[in-house]
C-alpha distance (Angstrom), angle and dihedral (degrees) to the residues before:
residue distance angle dihedral
M1 . . .
A2 3.77 . .
E3 3.78 123.7 .
I4 3.80 109.1 -135.1
T5 3.80 121.1 -164.3
V6 3.81 120.9 -173.8
T7 3.81 119.0 -164.6
P8 3.81 121.8 -178.2
I9 3.82 113.3 -129.3
N10 3.80 93.3 -178.1
Q11 3.82 136.2 -29.0
T12 3.80 94.2 -62.3
L13 3.82 106.3 18.9
F14 3.79 123.9 77.3
C15 3.79 134.7 -178.5
V16 3.81 112.4 -140.1
E17 3.81 119.4 -166.7
V18 3.78 119.5 -166.3
K19 3.81 116.5 -164.2
E20 3.76 116.1 -171.1
K21 3.80 136.4 146.6
G22 3.80 93.8 -0.6
S23 3.79 98.1 -51.5
T24 3.79 137.2 87.1
T25 3.78 134.1 -145.7
V26 3.80 123.8 -164.5
H27 3.79 124.1 -148.7
E28 3.81 134.0 -176.8
V29 3.78 112.6 -145.6
T30 3.78 125.6 -172.6
A31 3.79 113.4 -151.0
S32 3.79 118.9 171.3
P33 3.81 120.4 -153.7
A34 3.82 86.9 -106.4
D35 3.84 91.0 53.7
I36 3.79 91.1 49.4
K37 3.80 92.2 49.4
R38 3.82 92.2 45.1
Y39 3.79 95.7 52.0
G40 3.78 103.1 24.7
G41 3.78 107.9 24.9
E42 3.80 107.3 -153.1
V43 3.81 96.4 -12.6
A44 3.82 119.2 122.5
A45 3.80 115.6 -96.8
E46 3.81 92.0 -119.7
R47 3.81 91.5 55.2
L48 3.81 92.2 47.2
L49 3.80 91.6 50.8
T50 3.80 92.4 47.5
L51 3.80 90.4 52.0
S52 3.81 90.4 44.9
F53 3.79 91.8 54.3
E54 3.81 91.0 47.3
F55 3.81 86.2 53.6
L56 3.81 91.2 50.0
L57 3.80 94.3 46.0
E58 3.80 90.0 56.0
R59 3.80 87.6 60.4
E60 3.81 105.6 35.4
P61 3.81 141.5 9.2
K62 3.80 117.2 -90.6
E63 3.80 90.1 -110.8
S64 3.83 89.6 62.4
I65 3.81 94.7 55.0
L66 3.80 111.7 101.8
R67 3.81 113.4 -101.2
S68 3.79 92.7 -136.5
F69 3.79 127.3 20.0
E70 3.79 146.7 136.0
L71 3.80 114.7 -105.3
P72 3.86 95.4 -115.3
V73 3.83 89.0 60.8
I74 3.82 88.3 78.2
E75 3.79 88.8 67.6
R76 3.81 91.0 56.2
Y77 3.81 90.5 60.2
F78 3.80 97.9 33.8
Q79 3.80 114.4 32.1
E80 3.80 91.1 -170.6
Y81 3.83 92.1 61.4
P82 3.85 98.6 97.5
R83 3.80 93.0 49.2
E84 3.81 94.4 42.6
I85 3.78 96.4 45.3
R86 3.81 91.9 50.6
K87 3.82 89.0 54.0
R88 3.81 90.8 51.0
V89 3.79 93.5 46.5
G90 3.81 92.6 43.7
């Protein structure tokens, strides 16, 4: 299982490190307050991003996840993301 660490850089930018199988990838994710509310309701941004990366890792290896992206981009690749992430947050 992957170890996911989310560190806020500022109010909307987060550094996400994914450690798995002896290697680490680093990702910069932009998540506006509106994005966080849309996908996670009242959940903390760090929790939403952790759950989002768990969602992604179920579908692709960490090396395939974009190095820099805005949170809504996930929905472009995986249409089920909004529904699934709400279940996980709920």
